[in-house]
N, C-alpha and C positions, 0 to 999 in steps of 0.2 A: 765108857762107853762111846764106841767109833761107831756109826751110821754106814749100810753099807751100802753107799749110795752114787751109781755111776750111771751114766748110759738114760738112756731114754724109760721108763718104767720100771726101774730098778727100786729094790725091795727097800724101805725106806726106815726097817727093822723094828722092834716092835715098841711098845709104848715105852716110857723111860724111867730108871726107877721111882721111888715116888717122894726125895726131894731134888732130885735135878732138873735140870733146864737144858731141853735141845732145840735147837735149830737148825735146819740144812737149806741146801740152795742148790739146787742143780738141772742139769737139762743144757740145753740151750742147743744150737749147731752146732758150736765146740765140743758140747756134751761135759761143761764146768763143773765143777763140783768142788760146794762147803759143809763145814761141816763145826760146828760151837757145842761145846757140853760144857755147863756149869754144873758142878756139884753142889748137892747139901750146904756147904760150908762157904762155898765160893771160890772151890779152886776151878781151875778153865781152862779148856784145851781146845784151839781151833788149827782145823787144816784148809788146806785150799788145795786144788788139786788131784791128784791120784790117790789111792785107797790107803798109797802105802808112804806120803809124805809125812815128813817130822812135823809133829804140830806143834806150832805156838802154845806156850804157858802161860800162863796170870794168873794173879789171884785179882776176884772182882771185889769189893770192898762190901761189910755189912750194907751201909747205906742203898749202894747200885743193889745190892740183893733184894734186899727191902721193898725197892720200886719196882725190879722186876717182876717181884712175886707178886706185886700190887697190879699191876696192869698184867698179868697173867691170868689172876682170879677174878679182874672184869672180864677178861674176852670170854670166861667160862665155857673153855675147850670140851668140854665135855657134852654139851649141848649144841655143834658145829657140827654140822659133816663133811667129811670127808669126800674130799674127790678124787678119787684114784685111777678114774679111766681116761687114758692120755687122748687127746682130743688130737692129739699132734705130735711126733718126735722131736720140734724143735720148741717145744716151749718147758716155761721153767716149772720145776713141782719146789714150793715150799713146805719143809715138815716143820710146824711147831709142839712140843710135848713138854706136858708140867705134868707134876700129883698124877702120876699113871696115866692121863688123859693126851693124845695128839691125835692132831688134824694134819693131812695132807693136801694140798690142795695144786692145783696147775696155775697157771701164769697171772687168772683172776681167781682174788681169792675173799671170802668175805669180809664185808667192811668186818667184823671184829678182830680179824684178824688183822688188821692195820696196824695200831698200837705196839702192841707186841713184835711185829716184825722190826716196825722205827725202832724199838726202844733196846732189841736184838742187834741190831743195826749200830745203834750208837754203840753201843761196846765192843763191837768187833772193832769199829772206826777209832774208837780211843784206845783199846789196848793189844790190839792186833794189826792195824793196818803199819802202824811206824815201823815195825819189825818185821813185815815182809821184804824179802832180800829181791834186788834189781834180778829181773829175769824170770825171777817166777810170777806166776799164773796170781792177776791181782782181783783178789774179791770183792763181788760188785759194792760190799759198803764202802770199799776205800775210793772209789770214782764216781761214788752218787755226791754232786752240790750238798 
């Protein structure tokens, strides 16, 4: 599954497949776009930049997948309200999806999304950041401390 996530107010697609984990961050002044999808068995793909960007593919270990699922279950995405009304064109939008539920939030997102966003950023940092070529757009997870 790939999210259609470019520019302000873009449609981030429907809910993820039942066992998939979905994470996207897009928007800002430069219109950046990051998309991570982790399939139920741990096959992952991460793309940064244009929709036609070549994705980085990697495997998430069973232990890491269990931790991600626990963090996402704790967040209870189905109980959170999506904020889909853009307040400004330069805001970032974050999308987190799991078990058929999806939450979309502008720059400020609910406290419950903090742990899943940090856990998914850590996956990107561990698996994708070392494989980003010089000159390519750098995802937020790769530049944060």
